[in-house]
N, C-alpha and C positions, 0 to 999 in steps of 0.2 A: 588798705583792702577796702575800696569807696563802692564796690559792688555787691547786693544784698545776696549774690549768688556765689557760689563757689566756681573758682578757677578752676576749669575742665581741661586735664592733661590726656588729649586721645590720642593713640596712634602714633605714637612720635616717644621725644627726650625732653624735658626739660631739667636742667639744670641751675637753681639756687644758689649764690653766691656773693658773701658781703666782699667789700672793697679788702683791701689788706690794710690791717691796723685798726681797723674800725669796727664798730660793737652796732651790728644792725637790729632793731626790732619792727618787726612786723604784725600789725593787728588790724581788726576787722573793724570799719567805722559803721556801715549799712546794715543793719536788721534788715531780716529776711520777711518780719510780721511783727505785729503787735497787738499789743491786749487793751483797747481805747485806750492807747497810745499812755501807758502804764506802766507795761510786763513787754521788753522786748527782747524778742527769741534771734538767733544767730545760727546762719549756715554753715556748712562747712569752710574752710579755708581753701583747701584743693579736694577735688575729686577725679581719681585717676583711673582710668577705664581703658575700654575698647582695646588693652595691649599698650598704654601709655603706660611711660618710668619716671615721676618724680627724684631727683636727686636735690637734697638741700644740703649746703656742704658751708667749707668756712676756712678761711686764710687765718692763719694763726698771727700775732695772739689775739685776734679778733673774734668775733660772735656773728649767730646768726639765729636770731630769737623768735621763735613764733610764739604770741602771748594771749589769749583767749582773753585776758580782764575776769576773769570771772563770770563771762555772759551766760548765759542763759540758751541753754544750745536749743535749735531745731529738729537735728539729727541724730544719728550715730555719726561718732568722727568726728570730733569740731576741731582738728587740725588738718587730718588727711583720712580723706574716704576711700579704701579701695576697691575697686568692685572691674577688676577683668584686668589689673595693672599691676607696675612692682614700683613702690615705694624704699628710698636709699636713703638713711641717716647717716652724717658723717661727724668725727669728731670737731668741734664747737659749735656744733648744733644743739639750742635748747626749745622745748617743747613745753609748757607751763601753763596753770590758770586756767585750765579748759574743764566746764563744768562747774556750776554755782550750788551755794546751800542762800537759804533762805534762811532765816531766822522767826522765830515764834515764839510768843509767851505765855504760858497755857497758867493754868491753877499751881500744876505739880511743878512749876518752875520754867527755863528756860530750853527750849527747845529748838534742834535746826530739822530744816525740812527740804528731799530735796526738790528742786525746780527743774533742777536737768536729770531729767530721770530716761536719759538713755546708755548705750552702752558703750564701751570706748569711748572715752570722751574725748583720749589723744588719736590715737588710731584706731581706727576699725578694718578691718579687713576680710572683706565682704567677700573677694571672689579673688585670690593674686598671693603675690608675696613681700613681705617686707625686711630687710635687711637692716638692725641695729650696729653700726660700725663703731660709733662712738658718739657723744653729745648725753646729753639731760633729757629726762621724762621726767617732769617732776607737778606738785597739786595739783593733779587732773582728779575729778571725783565724778564720778557715776553709778547705771546701776551692778553691771555686771563689769568688770575690768576697766579699772578708772584710767588708767594711762592706755593698755590695750589689750582691744578683742579679736580672738582667731577664728574667726567660723569654719562651720569641716570642710576640709579639702585641702584648705590655707595655709600656708608657712610663715612662721616668725623666728628669723636666724639672728642672733644677738651673737654678734664677732665681741662686743666694746658697750663700751658706758654706763649710765647709771640711770635705771630707776629706782626711786624714791621720794616719799611722802607723797604716795596715791591711796586712794580709797574706793570703798563701795559704799550705800546707801544699807543699812542693816532696815528691821522692819519698823526701829522705832524711830529711826529717822535721824540718828546717831549715826556719823561716818564710822563705819568698819574696813577691817584691815586683813578679816578673816577671809581664810587659804581657799578655805573648798568654796567659794563665792569671785573667785577673782579681787581682790582688793587693788591691785595693780596689774597684772596680766589675766587674762580669764580665755582657757584655751577648749572651745568645744569638739565634743566626741569626734572622734575622725582629724581634728586639727592638728597640726606639729608644730612643735614648738625645739628649735636645735639651739643652747645656749654652749656656745663657744668659748666664751666670756664675757666681762662684764660681772 
């Protein structure tokens, strides 16, 4: 993706699928802003709003991967930000490496600090629904819900797939997998998680 802005999915349906037997990886090349050309920030890959529907699918044995490449995020939902629409993720789709861990050395030893201090670094559902029918969400780090954040009156339905090796930032700056703050998935009061599989 060469644009610094998210791809907007609005008032319609977009399906993205790999070619048969091909492994396709989507990355983002254009930062949304920078700080003295030293630290680069990246916006979401996709922004689903105004009744839009985004479907990510893959034809076996190939795959479709959204790779955040551990870039520093500029907003919630590094891969997909849902605000008034629906997102569907199917078998063979991978969402990985959204959110960045910066390294800092202090007198007491080696620490890690969050430079992507946002919620739902993989998927952020602000207003709408997320259906995970298969695939994998891995290695995403954020403040609350490293992989998925579900807001009030929103629904995340998990019918299949795996959510593994995701974390959130503890006060110390280390990656934590504490369930109380949604190491992988955080659901606000009033939000709904329906787990049928996975």
